N, C-alpha and C positions, 0 to 999 in steps of 0.2 A: 294966214293965221284963220282964215274960214277954214279953207281944207284941214287943215288937226282941225279942229271941230269939230267937224266929217267925222275924222279920222276915229275922233272919240266915240261921239256917237254912236259907230258902227260895231264898234270894239263893246258896245254895253252889254247890249245882250249877251253875248254869248260868254264871259264871263262872270256874269251874275246866275243865268242857267247853271254853270260849273258849281257857282259857290251854294245855290238852292241842293243842288245833287249833294256838294258835298259833304252837308251838313244833313243831309235826309240819310247818308247810308255811311253807318259804319265801317272802319275797318271789315270788324267781328260778321258783319250783314255782308258783307261786300264780296268778302272770300267767299261768304257760306253760297252764295247764290249761287258762282259761278265758277263753284266747285266740285266735285262727282255728284257730292249727298243729293244736287238740284232737278237731277235724270227727272225731265218729267213725266209723267205717268202716277199711280199710283202706287207706293212706298212700303213693300212687302215688309208686313212683321214685325211695323213703326210703328200701328194707330195706338194707343193706350186704349184700357179695359171700359166697353161698352161705346167705343168710336164703329161706326155702323162698316160696314163693304159685305164681302158675301155673305149671305142669308144663310149658307152650309157653316161661315165659319164662326157665328155665329150659335146657331140654335140646331147645329149636329149636322150630319148626311143627311135627315131628312129636309132642313131646310127651317120656313117660320110653322113656329109651335102652332096644333093642331086650333082651327078653326080663324090664324086670321086672314084676310084678304089678297091674295096675288093681284097685281097687274094682269090683265090682260089685254093683248094683242083686241083692237076694233077686228070682227069676224069681216075681212075679205072688201072689198073696194066701196066709195059709198053709191050709194041708191041712184044717185041723182045728180045731173048736173053743181057745183055751187057755185056763187056768184065771185069774181074776184078779179082784180084792177079797181081803179080807184075812179071809174064808172058804176062800178056793179053788175058788170056785164057776164055772160054766162058764158061756163071756158066749150072751147068747141069740143065738138065729136069728133071722133074719126070716123070719115067714110063707111056706115053699115058695121062700125064695131061697139063695142059698149061707152058711155059713157066717160071720158074724161077728167078726172077730179080739178081740183084745185093743185093737188100735192102734183098729182103728173105731171099737168101741167109746167108747176112752177119747174120741175126736175127736167124737165124737156128743154128747158129755155135756159135754165142754168151748169148746166153739166153737158148736154147731148146726150146724144141714144148710144144704147153700149156701156156706160161707165156702171161699175158694179156698186154693191156697200164700200162703205169704205171700213178700215181693219178696226178689230171695236178692243177693246181692254180687255184680260185675263179679268179683271171684278170690277163690280162699278165704283168706279171715282167721283167721290163727293167732292166738289169746287163751290170756294166760297167770291162770290163776286163782290167785290169791296175796294171801296174809296168812300174815306172822309167826307172830299171834298162833293157837292153837289154838280149837278152835271155834266160829267162827266163823260158819260155813256156810257151806265153800271146797265140799266134795264135793257137798254138798248143792247148792249152784249150780251145782256141771257138770254137774249126773247130770240134774236136771230142766229146766235151761235148755239141754241137747242133746235131751236129749225132748222138748221144746216143739216144737222148732226140725223135730227129724226127723219128728213130727208134720200138719208144718204144710209139707211138701214140701223141706224141706232136708235134704242129704249133711251126715251131720254124725259127725267120730270126736273120740273124747274119751280123750285120754292120760292113764295114771295113772302119775303121777309118783311118788306115795304110797307109802313101804314098807306103808303096814296094809291098804295093798287096798282100802278101802272103797268105793274109783266100780268096780271090778270087783264087789264084793260088791252094791252095789245094780243092775247093769245086766247080775246073772246071769253070769258071765264066769268062768270059768275059771283062779284064780291061787295051785292048790295050789302046795307049794313044788316045784322044778323045772319048772314051767314053761314053756313060752320066751316072755320076757315083757321090759317095757321095761327088766330089767337088760343083759338077752343082746344088747340092741341099743346101748348106752354102752359097757360094758365092754368085748364079744366083740364089734364089729362087724360082729354080727348083721342083715340088712338088715327094717327096722318091715313091709315090706309082710307077710313073714314072721310077724309075731303077731299079725296087727290082724284082730280078730275080731266075726262079724256080731253084736249083738242082738239074740234071739231074739224078742221081742216087740215090734220096732217097725222097722221095714222100713227103712231109711237112714243109721240110728244105727251107727256102731260101735266097739269099745272096743281100746283095747295095754294090756292088761293089766300089771299088776304085781303083782311076788312079791314073799314077806320078803326074797328073794334082795336087791332093791334097799338096805336096808337096812344093807349092805357097801362099796355101792357111791361111798359119799364118800370112804372112806376110799380104795377103789379103784379111784379118778378123778386125784386124786391127783398120782401119777405120769405121767402119762398124757400125751399133746401134746395140745396146745390141748384143754385137762380140760373146757372154759367153754365149749365150740362143739359136745358131743359130737352132741346130741342138733339140732342145728342141721345138722353135714352130714348125720344119717340120715334128717333130710326132705329135703335136697337132691338124693336119692338115692330118692325115693322119687314117684310120680305121684302129686302129690295131687290132678289137673284133674277128676275126677269129684266134690270135697269142694265145699264151700261153707263152713264151718269145724270147724276143731279147736281143741277146748277143753280146754287144759294143765290141769291138778289138779293143785297144786304141794302137798306135805307140807309143815306147819305148823313152818317154821324158815327161816332166809336162808342155807344151808350150798349146796355145788356142786350141787342137783339144779335147786334154785329157780336159781340163776344158768343152770344150761341152758338151763331153759324162758323165763327172760328175754329170754335170745337167742338162740333159736328161736324167737318171737313177733315179732309185730309192735305188739300190741296187750295193755295189759295190765287184768285188771277186779280191779278189789278187792270181798271185798266187808266188810262194817261191823257190826260187831251192835252194835242200836243203845243201850250201855251206859258207861258210862265207860271201864271198864279196855280195852276195845278203841280206844280213841284213844291209849293213850297207848306202843301199838308201832310207830302209824302212823312216826312221824320215824323212823323207822330201816326202815321197808319203803321210804320215798318217797328217802332216801338212796343206799340199795341201787340203786332203779331208775336214779339220775340219775349213779351211778359205771357202771353195765351199758351207759346211753346214751353215755357222754361214750367207754369205751376200747374197746366189745365189742361194738355194736351200736344205730349210730344213728338206726334207726326206731322205735327204742323209746319207745312214751305211753302211759299213762291214757287209757282212753280212756272206760272204764265203772265207775263206781262204786256198789254195788249194796247198799242199806240191809236188815238180816236183822234175824230176831229180834225183832220190831218185836210189845213189848208196850202197845194201845193204853192199857192202866188205868194207867201210870206217867207223869208228869207228865215225869221226864227221858228217856224216850226220845221225844218228844219235841222235845226242848229239843237231844237230840242229832244227832236230822237233820235240826234247823231250822240248828243251826251247820255244819252237814259240809255242806248246799246253800251255805248264805252262804258257804265257804271254795272248796268246787268248782266251784259252779256248774253248768251244762248237762249238766257230765260223769252229772252224778247223777242217774238213772234217775227216773223220775217215778213208781214203782211201790216200794210198799217191800212188807218180803214177814215178814205176821204169821212167832207162834211155831203151832206146827202141831203136836199128837199125831199128825196122819197122815202128816208129812211126817217124825218119829220115825221113825215105824212101818213105813215103807216098804219100805226096805233089808234088812230082816229077812227079808218077803217076796220080796228080788230083785227088785224093781221100783222104778223112779220113782214121786211122789207122783202122778203125770201119769197112771199107770194103774192102782194101786192104786186111788185115793180122785179121780178127778176130778172128784167134784163139791164138794171140803174146799175151804176157805180158802188151803188152801196150795197147792192146785194152779191156784187160779185166781191167786195173785197171780206163782205163776210163768211161766203161762202170758201174761201182763200185759209181766211185765219181758222174758220172750224175745219178746215181738211189739216193743215198743221197740229191741231189739239188731238185729231183724231190720228194721226201718223206716229203722231209724238205715245199716243198708246196703241197703237199700233203693234212698235218696237219691242215695244216687251211679249207679244204672243197673246195666245188664247187657247187655252186647254180646250179639246176635245172637237 
């Protein structure tokens, strides 16, 4: 009898996992995410009017309208050695050579010498990173995927749409109250170009910061005209021709801020924690994505699912991963992100884990996940 009870206890987790996913994923969504229309990358010609893409497509061959600020790469290597690592120690110089920057040292540890830049997409990929459940790794994934892509030759903008400003903290971008931020863009119609800041340690990486002012934006946006498309309109007036990726970090909710992110982007990346509770809110997220696709952004689709906080010591983690792959197929990245102390520590030093501890398991996992994202973009080729 005890043996039978043990058997039931052992069978319970996978049954509940399957039930949660079955409730979350309708047959229509299941077929679409596994079908040909979910090939990762920027879906050409499917974006609605006003949604961002290549600047030349929005403004003609001349690109951005006159007077618009164009994002430019920082000129040359850093002038001096920048601190790196948890102890704040300086990165070593090569004997008789120029200073080694944080980015160069991280890249050498992550990829080794001789690895070139990764494939770049034919147009700027707008990716919203969303999941209304908190603590599943949205901000961590946004920051570390962005850092990995930038270290390998891409030009990446992280838009911090979370009032907590955690992505801004991790990238060491000023976001005190009163700082020009995404709030001013959404509520006061300020140009997006006026708030974008370069990330000091990683050339090619930029951030549009969030401040605590954004906490009131949910209410302030309600009476505004086209309140769901404020971010999309800001990008329509922004010259993104110099960017390869825009990653939008959403708050842990399905309010107007997240809806603005879904309307602005073509792709959705969903981080899913490898635990049972993480699956319970998936149904509402997929329903919201379907509603935005039906009424506001016909080009929106789930391009990527990333499994996070994987603990190989537990059977449940492998069961969740297996069931998610069964339901979503090739949309799920092959790489899983393990639980990592270094990943959690890095933001307290104003760094991504890619520069904080590039040799850690978390950094290596995010490197491989970012490589998969870049390879999917590279399959489309890049003209010119």
